[in-house]
Short mmCIF file of the C-alpha atoms (twelve columns), coordinates in Angstrom:
data_MODEL
# 
_entry.id   MODEL 
# 
loop_
_atom_site.group_PDB 
_atom_site.id 
_atom_site.type_symbol 
_atom_site.label_atom_id 
_atom_site.label_alt_id 
_atom_site.label_comp_id 
_atom_site.label_asym_id 
_atom_site.label_seq_id 
_atom_site.Cartn_x 
_atom_site.Cartn_y 
_atom_site.Cartn_z 
_atom_site.pdbx_PDB_model_num 
ATOM 1  C CA . MET A 1  102.069 179.954 -63.325 1 
ATOM 2  C CA . SER A 2  99.123  180.013 -65.688 1 
ATOM 3  C CA . THR A 3  96.808  182.961 -66.058 1 
ATOM 4  C CA . LEU A 4  93.128  182.928 -65.197 1 
ATOM 5  C CA . LYS A 5  92.320  183.068 -68.905 1 
ATOM 6  C CA . ASP A 6  94.527  180.018 -69.541 1 
ATOM 7  C CA . ASP A 7  92.849  178.098 -66.705 1 
ATOM 8  C CA . ILE A 8  89.372  178.916 -68.009 1 
ATOM 9  C CA . ALA A 9  90.286  177.954 -71.585 1 
ATOM 10 C CA . GLU A 10 91.691  174.620 -70.366 1 
ATOM 11 C CA . MET A 11 88.586  173.979 -68.256 1 
ATOM 12 C CA . ILE A 12 86.280  174.701 -71.219 1 
ATOM 13 C CA . HIS A 13 88.381  172.458 -73.468 1 
ATOM 14 C CA . GLN A 14 88.068  169.532 -71.028 1 
ATOM 15 C CA . LEU A 15 84.279  169.736 -70.644 1 
ATOM 16 C CA . PRO A 16 82.109  167.397 -72.730 1 
ATOM 17 C CA . GLU A 17 80.354  168.697 -75.851 1 
ATOM 18 C CA . ASN A 18 76.915  168.534 -74.210 1 
ATOM 19 C CA . THR A 19 77.939  170.817 -71.328 1 
ATOM 20 C CA . THR A 20 75.237  173.222 -70.213 1 
ATOM 21 C CA . PHE A 21 75.639  176.857 -69.275 1 
ATOM 22 C CA . GLU A 22 74.939  175.848 -65.671 1 
ATOM 23 C CA . ASP A 23 77.772  173.279 -65.811 1 
ATOM 24 C CA . ILE A 24 80.170  175.976 -66.983 1 
ATOM 25 C CA . GLN A 25 79.010  178.353 -64.236 1 
ATOM 26 C CA . TYR A 26 79.567  175.670 -61.608 1 
ATOM 27 C CA . HIS A 27 83.061  174.865 -62.895 1 
ATOM 28 C CA . LEU A 28 83.945  178.575 -62.947 1 
ATOM 29 C CA . TYR A 29 82.725  178.849 -59.342 1 
ATOM 30 C CA . VAL A 30 84.901  175.918 -58.264 1 
ATOM 31 C CA . LEU A 31 87.900  177.282 -60.176 1 
ATOM 32 C CA . GLU A 32 87.463  180.657 -58.437 1 
ATOM 33 C CA . LYS A 33 87.309  179.031 -54.985 1 
ATOM 34 C CA . ILE A 34 90.450  176.987 -55.691 1 
ATOM 35 C CA . ARG A 35 92.373  180.052 -56.881 1 
ATOM 36 C CA . LYS A 36 91.260  182.060 -53.827 1 
ATOM 37 C CA . GLY A 37 92.326  179.210 -51.546 1 
ATOM 38 C CA . GLN A 38 95.725  178.968 -53.204 1 
ATOM 39 C CA . GLU A 39 96.167  182.730 -52.868 1 
ATOM 40 C CA . SER A 40 95.205  182.574 -49.201 1 
ATOM 41 C CA . ILE A 41 97.751  179.817 -48.549 1 
ATOM 42 C CA . LYS A 42 100.421 181.777 -50.393 1 
ATOM 43 C CA . ASP A 43 99.633  184.750 -48.110 1 
ATOM 44 C CA . GLY A 44 100.222 182.547 -45.058 1 
ATOM 45 C CA . ASN A 45 96.574  182.131 -44.082 1 
ATOM 46 C CA . GLY A 46 96.417  178.350 -44.362 1 
ATOM 47 C CA . ILE A 47 96.545  175.683 -41.683 1 
ATOM 48 C CA . SER A 48 98.872  172.721 -41.369 1 
ATOM 49 C CA . HIS A 49 97.924  169.207 -42.397 1 
ATOM 50 C CA . GLU A 50 97.934  168.169 -38.748 1 
ATOM 51 C CA . GLU A 51 95.579  171.013 -37.790 1 
ATOM 52 C CA . ALA A 52 93.234  170.077 -40.634 1 
ATOM 53 C CA . LYS A 53 93.199  166.442 -39.457 1 
ATOM 54 C CA . ALA A 54 92.476  167.559 -35.887 1 
ATOM 55 C CA . ARG A 55 89.576  169.733 -37.022 1 
ATOM 56 C CA . LEU A 56 88.131  167.016 -39.240 1 
ATOM 57 C CA . SER A 57 88.398  164.385 -36.520 1 
ATOM 58 C CA . LYS A 58 85.770  166.339 -34.581 1 
ATOM 59 C CA . TRP A 59 83.345  165.829 -37.464 1 
ATOM 60 C CA . ILE A 60 84.250  162.308 -38.487 1 
ATOM 61 C CA . THR A 61 83.401  159.381 -36.237 1 
ATOM 62 C CA . LYS A 62 85.356  156.215 -36.582 1 
# 
């Protein structure tokens, strides 16, 4: 598993040369949310795929 520092370095490396400070802040925010979500799932606080589909079906009309 990669470290937070490794993930941030890889993210910075992949951004275009004209990236703004605000772009970097946004990407760091998203990276933090993803890592927190993965940690939550690892701790057993996630929901199943079927439960997610059931919840989303209430919001999505076909």
